[in-house]
N, C-alpha and C positions, 0 to 999 in steps of 0.2 A: 763562846764558852770561856769561863775564867780559868786561870792556871790551877787554882785550888781544885776545881772539878776534874780537870785533866789528870792531876796527880792522884785524885781519889779513884780514878778508873784504872790506874796502873796495876794494882793488885789483882783486879778482875782479869786483866789481860794476861798476867802471869799465870793465873789459875787456868785459863783457857788453853794456854800453851801446853799443858800437860794432858790434854784430851787425846784419846786414842782414836784417830779418825780411820777406823778399820775399813770403811767403804773405799777410801782413797789409798789405803795402804794394806791391802789384803794379803793372804798367804796362799791363795789358789789362783791358778792362771785364768780361769773364766772370770772370777771376780776382779782380777787385775785388769783384764781387757775392758770390763764394764766400767771400772773406775777411770781408765784412760778416756773412755768415751764421754764420761761426765766432765772431765777436765777440758777436753778439746771443745765440747759443746759450750761450756761456760766461757772459754776464751773467745770463741767465735762471737758469742752474744755480747761480750764485753767490748768488742770492736765497735759496736754501735752505742752501747750504754755509756762507756767512759767518755767518748767525745761529746755526746749529748749532755751529760751532766756537767762537763767542763765548759762547754759553750753556754750553757744556761747561766752559770756563774759569771762568765766573761761578759755576756750581753747585759746582764743585770748591772754589772759594775760599770761597763763602758758607757751604756746609754742611760745612766741615772740622771735624774733631773738636774743635779748640781754640776754635771759635766757639760759645760758650754762649748767645749771643743769638738764634741761628737757631731757627726754629720746628721742633719735633720732633713728627712725626705718623706713628708707625709703623703705624697702622691705615689710612692713606690708600691708596685703590686706584683711584679713578676721578674724572675731571673732564670733563664734557661740553664745556666751552669749550676745554679743552686738546686733546681728541680732534678737534674741528672744525678747529682750527688745524693739527694734525699731518697730517690727511688732506686738507683742502681746499687748502692752499697747494701741496703737490706735485702734486695732481691738476690744478689750474689751470695750473701750469707745463708739465705733460705735454701738456695740450690745446693750449696755445699753441705748444709745440715741434713737436707733431705737425702742426698746421695750417701752420706756417712751413716745415717740411720737405716737406710734400706740395706746397705751391705752388712752392717753389724747385726741387724735383726735376723738375717739369714745365717750369718756366720756363728752367732751365739744363740741360735735356737736351742732351747733346753732339751728338745727331743732329738737333736742331732748329736751323734757320738762325737766326742772331741777328737781332733786330729793332731793335737800337739800337747805335750806335757807342760812346756814353757816356751818362751820365745826361742826360736832356732833349735827346738828339741821336739821332733815329731814323736808320736806314740810308737814304741817299738812293735815290730810285727808279731813278736811272741807274747806281748802283754795281754793279760786276761782281765776283762772288765769285772770289777767287784759289784755284785748285785746286792742291793739293800732294799728291802721292802719296808715302807714307812706307813704307819697307820696313825692318824690324828684321832685321839680319844678325848673324852671329856674328863679331866683336863690334863692330859699327859700325852707322851709320844711313845709309840711302840715301834721298835726296829727289829726286823727279822732278817737273818742271813741264810737264805736257802742253800748256799754252797756248803755251809758249815753246820746247819741244823741247830742254830742257837738264836736267842733273842734277848733283848734288853729293853727296859723302860727308862726313858730320859737319859740314855747314854748310847752313843754311837761312836765307832772307831773305824779308821781306814788307814791303809799304808800310804806313805808318802810316794808321790810320783806314779801312782797306779790309777788308771781310769775307774771312775765310779758311776754307776747308774742307779739312781733312786727311783723306785716305783712307788708312787704316792697315792694314798686314798684316805678316806675318812669314815668313821663309824656312824656319825650322825649329821652334824651341821658342817657347813663349809668352813675350812680353816686355811692357814697359809704357812708353809714350811720355809724357814729362812735361816741360813747360816751366812752372815755377812762376809766372813773371811773366805768363804768357799765359792759362792755363786749367788745369783739373784733369787728372789722368793718365787715359789710356785704354789698355786692353790691346791688344796686337798678337798675333794668332794665325794660324798657318799655315792656308792654305786658306779664310780668312774675312776679311772687310773690316769694320773698325769706322770710325767717323767722329768728327770733332771740329770744331765750328764755333767760331771765336774771332775776336778783333780785337786788335791792338796799338795803343795810343794814344800812346806816347812813343817817340821814336827812341832806339836804344841797342843794346848787345850783351848778350844774356841767356843764361843757362846752361840747357841741356837735357840730360836724361840718362835712363837706364833706371831705372825704379822697381821692377823685378821681377828677382830674381836669376835669371840665365840661363847660368851656367857660369863657366869660368876667367877670361875676359876681361871679366866684368861691370863691374868697377870702372873700367875705361877706356872704357866705352861712353857717351861724352859728346859733345856737339856744341854749337855756338853758333848761337843764333837772333838774326838782325840785324833790328831794326825800323828802317826807312828811310823818309825822305820820298820822294815819287814820283820826283823826279829822281835821287836816290841809288839807288833800286831799279832804275830803267831802266839806269843806268850799270853796276850789278852784273850785270844780265842780259847786257849787251853784253860785259862783260869775260869772263864765263863762255863765251859763244859764240865769242869771239875766241881765248881761250887754252886752252879745254878740249879734251879728246880726244873720241873717239867711244865710245859705250856701246851695244854690240849684245848679242845673246844669248850669244855666246861670251865676250865681256868680262864679262858679268854672272856667268856660271858661274865665272870666275876670281875675281871679286870676292866671290862667295858663300862661298868657302872660309874656314874660321875663321882669324881673325887678331886681334891685340890692339894697342891703342893706335895705331890707324890715323890718319895725318895727313889733312888736308883734301884732297880730290880734286875736280876739276871736269870735267864733260863737256859739250862744246858741242853735240853732237848725240846723240840717243837713238833707237834703233830703235823704229818704230811698233809699238804693241801689247805692249811689253815688260812694263808693269805688269800688264796683263790676264793675260799668260802667267805672271808670278810669282804672282799671286793664285790662278790655277787650277793652279799647280804643274806646269806643262808647258813650262818653258823648254828642257829637253833635247830635241834633235831626235827625232821619232818617238814622243814620249810623249803619251798621250791626256790632254786637259785635263779637269779636274773638271766644268766646265759641260757638256762633251760627254757625260761619263758620266751626269750627271743627266738629260740629254735622252734618253739611251738607256733609263735606268730609267723615265722618264716614259712611254716608248712600250711598256713591258712587259718590259724586260730584267731579268735577275736578277743583274746584277753579275758576269758570268762573263768580262768582257773581260780579255784577256791570258792566259787559261788555255788550255793546249794540250789540246783534247779529242781523245782517241784512241779513244773509245768509239763504237759504232754509233749513228747518228742516223736516225730515221724522220721524214720531213717530208711534210706534206700541203700542196700548193701552193694548193689552193682554200681550205683553212681557214687558211692562213698561220700554221700552228702545227706545231711538231715536238716529238718526245719523244726524249730521250737515254737510251739503254739501257745497262745494265751488262754484265758478262760473260754473264749469262743473259738471253735475250730478254725474259723476263717482269719483269726488275728495272728498273723505270722510275726513273731518277735525277733527271731534271728536264725542264722544258719550255723550248724555245727559241722566241722570237718575234721576235728582232731579228737582222738579217743581220750586223751588225758583231760580234756575239759569237762567230760561228764562220766567219770569212772563209775561203773556199777549201775548206771542208769538203764542202759540197754545192753545186755550181755553180748548180743550179736554185734553191736557197734564196737565194743572193746575188742572182741576177737577179730573182727574184720579189719580194723585199723592197725592192729598189731601184726597182721599178716603182710607179706610183701605186696607191693603195688601190682595190680593186674596189668597184663600186657595191653597196649593201646587198643588192639583189635577186640579184646574181651570186654573192655569198659563200655557201658551203655549209658551215657549221660542223659539225664532227664531233659526233655524238650518241652517247653511251654508248661502245660498243666500235667505233665507226665505222660502225654500221649505221643505215639511215634509221629515223626514228620510225615505229612501227607504226601503221597506219591504224585508226581506231575503227570498229566495226561500225555 
């Protein structure tokens, strides 16, 4: 490369020197440990990459056609010493990388509560974890503080040196919650809750965004994370309570509608149980929650909730079991065991399943075609 081209690249090098490499210079202890892992892993891999690149240039130069002083051995095919170096060095690096990855994967598990605030600073015994519920909407972020009864859109704050636990879910499609200065990214999925434990060690305003493409407004799905000293965080909470509106289920249903580049909104009061309803996808009035469906299935339901059954149903009160028949009496379509699956279809069924379970000695399960077991001679 000519000198003129090298000189032309100098301004670009100067421009790159001003980049903020937040991943390698974060302000949270979890992200700092992750950044150290990236550096250590890179250095270990460079132990192979750098010598290989250097030797490639050296061999090309030393054994060039014009170098008549180089040894010429066309019959050479094996060297035990060289084979040991070629295989032993990468193997040792792989072992070290594997052990390092295994340890840090468990130590930095996002579901695991943090054990230290910073290096040589364990979490104080009296420290109380700050709970923040996170909902990925289309295309904005909703943050709820159950301890304080407040919420905010595209804005989140936390005290410095206080453990944080994010409970993360999504309203529709899968998304990804990421604050590079705080910790690694965690996926947000509808009907599921993921967690992230972290701590911020320096006050400041940090960028957060979605790291997973989720539709038209994805590029504007950004928010600000404020790391504050204790007094500043308490003032922020007071400001939200004093100047924010109220967020109830109807308000959430309006907020949930897709919108792009939303400004910061604050809510001074939040309806109790809203995040639980969002997580279980039952904010709408009259909609069955997913945890209730799971409870029904655990009691023997077959997931027939919400289906309008117009077929005949035969139910045995003592056996607490019924059979749903098709157009022909002999065509058994399914078995019903839970009253909630067929409300109002057979009054005796609803009343019986609402009653306490009968004692084992009173229950008379059907045997075969409903006939008693034949007595043995």
